[in-house]
C-alpha positions in Angstrom: -4.9 -10.9 0.3 -7.0 -13.5 -1.5 -5.6 -15.6 -4.5 -8.2 -13.8 -7.0 -7.0 -10.6 -6.2 -3.0 -11.6 -6.2 -3.7 -12.8 -9.6 -5.7 -10.1 -11.0 -3.1 -7.6 -9.3 0.0 -9.5 -11.5 -1.7 -9.7 -14.5 -2.6 -6.2 -14.2 0.8 -5.1 -13.6 2.0 -7.0 -16.6 -0.6 -6.1 -19.1 0.1 -2.2 -17.9 3.9 -2.8 -18.4 3.2 -4.6 -21.8 0.7 -1.9 -23.1 3.6 1.1 -22.2 6.1 -1.2 -24.0 4.0 -1.8 -26.9 3.3 2.4 -27.5 6.5 3.9 -25.9 9.5 1.6 -26.8 7.9 -0.5 -30.4 7.2 2.7 -32.7 10.8 4.1 -32.3 12.1 0.4 -32.8 10.1 0.2 -36.3 11.4 3.2 -37.3 14.8 2.7 -36.7 14.8 -0.9 -37.0 18.3 -1.1 -34.8 17.5 -3.8 -32.2 21.1 -3.6 -31.4 20.8 0.2 -31.0 17.9 -0.3 -29.1 19.5 -2.5 -26.4 23.0 -0.1 -26.2 20.3 2.8 -25.4 19.6 1.2 -22.1 23.6 1.7 -21.6 23.7 5.8 -22.5 24.5 6.9 -18.9 25.3 5.4 -15.9 21.7 5.6 -14.4 20.0 3.7 -17.4 23.0 1.4 -16.9 22.1 0.5 -13.3 18.2 -0.1 -14.3 19.2 -2.1 -17.2 21.9 -4.1 -15.2 19.1 -4.5 -12.5 16.4 -5.7 -15.3 19.5 -8.4 -16.6 20.1 -9.5 -13.2 16.4 -9.8 -12.6 16.2 -12.1 -15.7 19.3 -14.3 -14.3 17.7 -14.7 -11.2 14.1 -15.6 -12.8 15.9 -18.2 -14.6 18.3 -19.9 -12.4 14.4 -19.7 -10.2 12.8 -21.2 -12.8 15.4 -24.1 -13.8 15.3 -25.1 -9.8 11.2 -25.4 -9.6 11.6 -27.3 -12.7 13.2 -30.2 -11.0 12.1 -29.7 -7.3 8.5 -28.7 -7.6 7.7 -29.9 -11.3 6.7 -26.5 -12.3 5.9 -27.2 -15.7 6.1 -24.6 -19.1 8.0 -22.4 -16.8 10.5 -22.1 -19.7 7.9 -20.0 -21.7 7.8 -17.2 -18.7 11.8 -16.6 -19.9 10.8 -15.9 -23.4 8.1 -13.8 -22.4 10.5 -12.1 -19.6 12.9 -11.4 -23.1 9.9 -9.5 -25.0 8.0 -7.6 -23.4 10.2 -7.6 -20.7 11.3 -9.5 -17.5 8.2 -7.6 -15.5 6.0 -9.4 -17.7 7.8 -12.7 -17.7 8.1 -12.8 -14.0 4.4 -12.3 -13.7 3.6 -15.0 -15.5 6.0 -17.2 -13.8 4.0 -16.3 -10.4 0.4 -16.8 -11.8 1.6 -20.3 -13.5 3.4 -21.3 -10.5 0.6 -20.3 -8.1 -2.1 -22.4 -10.5 0.2 -25.8 -10.5 1.0 -25.3 -6.8 -2.8 -25.2 -6.1 -3.9 -27.9 -8.5 -0.9 -30.6 -6.8 -2.2 -29.5 -2.8 
């Protein structure tokens, strides 16, 4: 797989998730105005709780990876991907970090 296809695929998935997030989740959140209730809804049953804990755990793993690579490989601005990983979601923050990391490592080598 070429780097161009890799970047394009990762970015396409991130954009698709962001559109889904905007269409499905934002309108009810605006209507209710209950941010805490929206977060708690992710734990409404055991299945949703499992998925929610998976996402939260993935964000923390991404945070550890970004902190590690900021020191070891000098990947800069990774912290922005953690912010993006909160809203709209880890899928977008992870995708952004993969592309950012790939481009920085390519420019070094």
